[in-house]
Structure formats: C-alpha cells, structure tokens
C-alpha positions as CSV (number, residue, x, y, z in Angstrom):
1,M,-90.9,69.9,60.8
2,S,-93.8,70.6,63.3
3,R,-97.5,69.7,63.3
4,T,-100.1,72.6,62.9
5,G,-103.9,72.7,63.0
6,D,-104.3,71.7,59.3
7,G,-101.1,69.8,58.7
8,F,-97.3,70.1,59.0
9,S,-95.0,73.1,58.5
10,D,-91.3,73.4,58.0
11,A,-90.8,75.8,60.9
12,R,-87.5,75.0,62.4
13,V,-87.0,74.5,66.1
14,A,-84.0,76.2,67.6
15,P,-81.5,73.5,68.5
16,V,-80.8,72.9,72.2
17,T,-77.1,73.0,73.1
18,L,-76.2,70.5,75.8
19,P,-73.2,71.2,78.0
20,R,-70.2,69.0,77.0
21,T,-68.8,66.8,79.7
22,R,-65.4,65.1,79.5
23,I,-64.5,62.2,81.6
24,V,-60.9,62.3,82.7
25,P,-59.6,59.2,84.3
26,D,-57.5,59.4,87.4
27,P,-53.9,59.7,86.4
28,L,-51.8,56.6,87.0
29,P,-48.3,57.0,88.3
30,A,-45.3,55.5,86.6
31,S,-45.8,52.2,88.5
32,G,-49.2,51.7,86.9
33,L,-51.0,51.6,90.2
34,P,-53.4,54.3,91.5
35,E,-51.8,56.7,93.9
36,A,-54.0,55.6,96.8
37,D,-52.8,52.0,96.3
38,I,-49.2,53.2,96.4
39,L,-49.7,55.2,99.5
40,T,-51.3,52.2,101.4
41,A,-49.4,49.3,99.9
42,P,-46.9,47.5,102.2
43,P,-43.2,47.8,101.3
44,L,-41.9,45.2,98.9
45,F,-39.2,44.2,101.4
46,P,-38.0,45.6,104.7
47,I,-35.4,48.2,103.7
48,D,-33.0,47.3,106.6
49,E,-33.0,43.6,105.4
50,L,-32.1,44.3,101.7
51,P,-28.3,44.1,102.3
52,Q,-28.8,40.5,103.5
53,A,-31.3,39.5,100.8
54,D,-30.4,36.6,98.6
55,D,-30.4,36.8,94.8
56,R,-33.9,35.5,94.5
57,T,-35.4,38.0,96.9
58,A,-33.5,40.9,95.4
59,L,-34.5,40.0,91.9
60,T,-38.1,39.5,92.9
61,C,-38.2,43.0,94.4
62,L,-36.8,44.4,91.2
63,I,-39.5,42.6,89.1
64,R,-42.2,43.9,91.5
65,L,-40.9,47.5,91.2
66,A,-40.8,47.3,87.3
67,M,-44.0,45.3,86.9
68,P,-46.2,45.7,89.9
69,R,-49.1,43.8,88.2
70,H,-47.0,40.7,87.4
71,E,-48.8,37.7,88.7
72,S,-45.8,35.6,89.8
73,P,-42.6,37.7,90.2
74,E,-41.0,34.8,92.2
75,T,-41.4,32.4,89.3
76,L,-39.9,34.9,86.8
77,A,-37.0,35.5,89.2
78,D,-36.4,31.7,89.4
79,T,-36.4,31.5,85.6
80,L,-33.8,34.3,85.3
81,L,-31.6,32.8,88.0
82,T,-31.8,29.4,86.3
83,R,-30.9,30.9,82.9
84,F,-28.2,33.3,84.0
85,G,-26.9,32.0,87.3
86,S,-27.1,35.0,89.6
87,F,-28.5,38.4,90.2
88,A,-25.3,40.0,89.0
89,A,-25.1,37.9,85.9
90,T,-28.7,38.9,85.1
91,L,-27.8,42.6,85.3
92,T,-24.8,42.2,83.0
93,T,-26.3,39.9,80.3
94,T,-27.2,41.2,76.9
95,D,-30.6,42.8,76.0
96,Q,-31.0,40.0,73.4
97,A,-30.6,37.3,76.0
98,L,-33.0,39.0,78.3
99,R,-35.7,39.5,75.6
100,S,-35.5,35.7,74.9
101,V,-37.0,35.0,78.4
102,A,-40.8,34.8,78.5
103,G,-42.2,37.5,80.7
104,I,-39.5,40.1,80.2
105,G,-41.1,43.3,79.0
106,P,-39.7,46.8,78.2
107,H,-40.3,48.0,81.8
108,L,-38.3,45.3,83.4
109,L,-35.5,45.5,80.8
110,S,-35.2,49.2,81.4
111,A,-35.1,48.6,85.2
112,I,-32.4,46.1,84.8
113,R,-30.3,48.5,82.7
114,V,-30.8,51.3,85.2
115,M,-29.7,49.0,88.0
116,Q,-26.7,47.9,86.1
117,E,-25.6,51.5,85.3
118,A,-26.1,52.4,89.0
119,A,-23.8,49.5,90.0
120,L,-21.1,50.5,87.5
121,R,-21.2,54.1,88.7
122,L,-20.7,53.0,92.3
123,H,-17.7,50.9,91.2
124,R,-16.3,53.8,89.2
125,A,-16.7,56.3,92.0
126,A,-14.9,53.9,94.4
127,L,-12.0,53.7,91.9
128,R,-11.7,57.5,91.8
129,D,-11.3,57.7,95.5
130,R,-8.0,55.8,95.5
131,E,-4.9,55.0,93.5
132,V,-6.4,52.6,90.9
133,L,-3.7,50.0,90.9
134,S,-3.4,50.0,94.7
135,D,-6.6,47.8,94.9
136,R,-6.4,45.3,92.1
137,P,-9.3,43.1,93.3
138,R,-11.6,46.1,93.2
139,L,-10.3,47.1,89.8
140,Y,-10.8,43.5,88.4
141,E,-14.3,43.5,89.9
142,Y,-15.2,46.7,88.2
143,L,-13.8,45.6,84.8
144,S,-15.5,42.3,85.0
145,A,-18.8,44.1,85.7
146,V,-18.2,46.2,82.6
147,L,-16.9,43.6,80.1
148,A,-17.4,40.0,81.3
149,R,-20.7,39.5,79.4
150,E,-19.9,41.4,76.2
151,V,-20.4,39.1,73.2
152,I,-18.0,41.1,71.0
153,E,-14.5,42.4,71.7
154,Q,-14.3,45.9,73.2
155,F,-11.2,47.9,73.8
156,R,-11.3,50.4,76.7
157,I,-8.7,52.7,78.3
158,L,-8.5,53.9,81.9
159,F,-6.8,57.3,81.8
160,L,-4.8,58.0,85.0
161,S,-3.7,61.2,86.6
162,P,-0.1,61.7,87.8
163,D,-1.1,60.4,91.2
164,D,-2.7,57.3,89.6
165,H,-6.3,58.4,90.2
166,L,-8.9,57.6,87.5
167,I,-9.6,60.5,85.2
168,A,-11.9,58.6,82.8
169,D,-12.8,55.1,81.6
170,E,-13.7,55.2,77.9
171,A,-14.5,52.6,75.3
172,Q,-12.2,53.3,72.3
173,A,-13.3,50.6,69.9
174,R,-15.7,47.7,69.4
175,G,-14.9,44.9,67.0
176,T,-16.0,41.3,66.2
177,V,-16.1,38.2,68.4
178,N,-12.3,37.9,68.3
179,H,-10.8,41.1,67.0
180,T,-10.9,44.9,67.7
181,P,-9.0,47.4,65.7
182,V,-6.8,49.7,67.8
183,Y,-5.1,52.9,66.5
184,P,-2.2,54.0,68.7
185,R,-2.3,57.6,67.5
186,E,-5.9,57.9,68.6
187,V,-5.1,56.4,72.0
188,V,-2.3,58.9,72.5
189,R,-4.3,61.9,71.2
190,R,-7.1,61.2,73.7
191,A,-4.7,60.8,76.6
192,L,-3.3,64.2,75.8
193,E,-6.7,65.8,75.6
194,L,-7.6,64.5,79.1
195,G,-4.2,65.4,80.6
196,A,-3.5,61.8,81.5
197,A,0.0,60.8,82.7
198,S,-0.5,57.0,82.2
199,L,-2.9,54.5,80.8
200,I,-4.3,51.1,81.6
201,L,-5.4,49.2,78.4
202,V,-8.3,46.9,78.8
203,H,-10.2,44.5,76.5
204,N,-12.3,41.4,76.7
205,H,-12.2,38.0,75.2
206,P,-15.8,36.9,74.5
207,S,-14.6,33.3,74.5
208,G,-14.0,33.6,78.2
209,D,-10.3,32.7,78.0
210,P,-8.2,35.7,78.9
211,T,-5.0,34.3,77.5
212,P,-3.3,37.0,75.3
213,S,-2.9,36.3,71.5
214,P,0.2,37.3,69.6
215,D,-1.9,40.2,68.2
216,D,-2.7,41.3,71.7
217,I,0.9,41.4,72.6
218,A,1.9,43.2,69.4
219,M,-0.8,45.8,69.8
220,T,0.3,46.5,73.4
221,R,3.8,47.2,72.3
222,Q,2.7,49.4,69.5
223,V,0.6,51.5,71.8
224,G,3.4,51.6,74.4
225,A,5.9,52.8,71.8
226,A,3.5,55.6,70.6
227,A,2.8,56.7,74.2
228,A,6.5,56.7,75.2
229,V,7.3,59.3,72.5
230,L,5.1,61.8,74.4
231,G,6.1,60.8,77.9
232,L,3.0,58.6,78.6
233,T,3.3,55.3,80.4
234,I,1.3,52.1,79.8
235,R,0.8,50.8,83.4
236,D,-1.0,47.6,82.4
237,H,-3.0,45.8,79.8
238,I,-5.8,43.7,81.4
239,I,-7.7,41.1,79.4
240,V,-11.1,40.2,80.9
241,G,-12.7,36.8,80.4
242,N,-15.8,35.3,81.9
243,G,-15.1,35.5,85.6
244,Q,-11.4,35.6,85.1
245,W,-8.7,38.1,83.9
246,L,-5.0,38.4,83.0
247,S,-2.7,41.3,83.7
248,F,0.2,41.9,81.4
249,A,2.1,43.7,84.2
250,E,1.7,40.7,86.6
251,K,2.7,38.3,83.8
252,G,5.8,40.4,82.8
253,L,4.4,41.0,79.3
254,L,4.8,44.8,79.2
C-alpha cells in the first residue's frame, strides 16, 4: 500500500531481491584443530625419542593425538596407568573397561583400538617371517597380546605350512567365561581349505590360570584324532592366562 495525493492506494511495489550469502566455516581437519594451527604447532614429542619414552609419555602422546583439546592428557594417562597397570595393558583391555574411565570418549577409544590392531599386525608379520615354533618367546608374546585380557574363552587356531610358517591365525569359537565349544570336523575342514600341514591350537583362560582342565585335554585328543585321519598334525595346544601360558607340547600332554 502506498500514499497518494488524496489518500492511499493498493498499488504494489515490486519486491527487491537481495543476493543470498552463505557463510561457510573453515573446514576442520580430523584432529579438530584449524589447519593453520596444525601446521605451526610443535610436535607432541621428538620422534627420535619415542622408542625410549616411558608408558606415561607414550600414553599422553596418544591422548593428545586423539583429543587435542583435552585439558590435562597427563592426568588422564596417570588414571589409565593406575587402573590398568601399563600402556600395553591399556591397549588390550576391553571396551567396557575403558568406557568406565572418566574422560574416555569415542575418539580416544578408536585410537586405542587402532594402536592395538597395529601392534598385533606387527607381531603377526614377525611370525610369518620365520618358523613359528622356532621362537617360542615371540609366539607367546603375540598370543598374550591377542588373548590375555579376553573376559570370555576364545578358541583360536594357527594354521601352519609344511615349512612351519604361519598361514593364518583365526578365531574359531567364542564361549563363556569357562567353556568354549569346539567341533573337530570344522577345525579339520578349515585346515584343508587353507592347505595347512599342521596346527597349533590356542585358547585362553579368563581366570588367569593356564592349567588345563580335563575337558581341555579331552578336546585336544579329539581334534588330534580327527586331524590325523587326514594327515594333519597338532603341533601344540597353548593355553593363555593373564601374563602366563602353558604348552601341551612342553608338558608332554599331546
């Protein structure tokens, strides 16, 4: 409506179209910090000193990488070390235990799992470069990293080639806190699929005590009998506890 000499008229005024502007924020990288800050920020720790870093320093660096805005990564590192005992134990503890610690968010949990998987792959690659049973300390170290902190029983098999090199390490079954069902026919079938010549059976005892039960011994014999029919050999059965292990071969139980 517009004013005229003797009143008002309904003449419409053509609308004015204003150009639309859209404010686009600067993209943030995965770290959550602006790119300029990343390019100018000092390194978290001198790279050449990392191999000598203690657990607190290494864990603090991991926290800073995962949560660069965390106000006190050193304090959180101390909390984790007090709760779990070491950097390695922190990496191998369960998601549930990690989530129970105040300050642990999804980014740090993911970073811990990536770090753990990287460590396991390095161990596994080292096993593939040699005869698996020629270096038992390295084998036990790898199996402990995989199983020592599991809260339920897990049955795994290391499938070996004719020259005793690792073909595959696979989890075959997961059970309860004190029992895992094992089916000899499935074990043998998978060994044939992979072209394995021999096997190492592995399972954990969440109680931490690797002493074999009568059921463990009976199961080993059943799998051994099924494997022997097709020319496969059970080289060992290793039970992993918390920081300890038991070898059936070394104890004369095969």
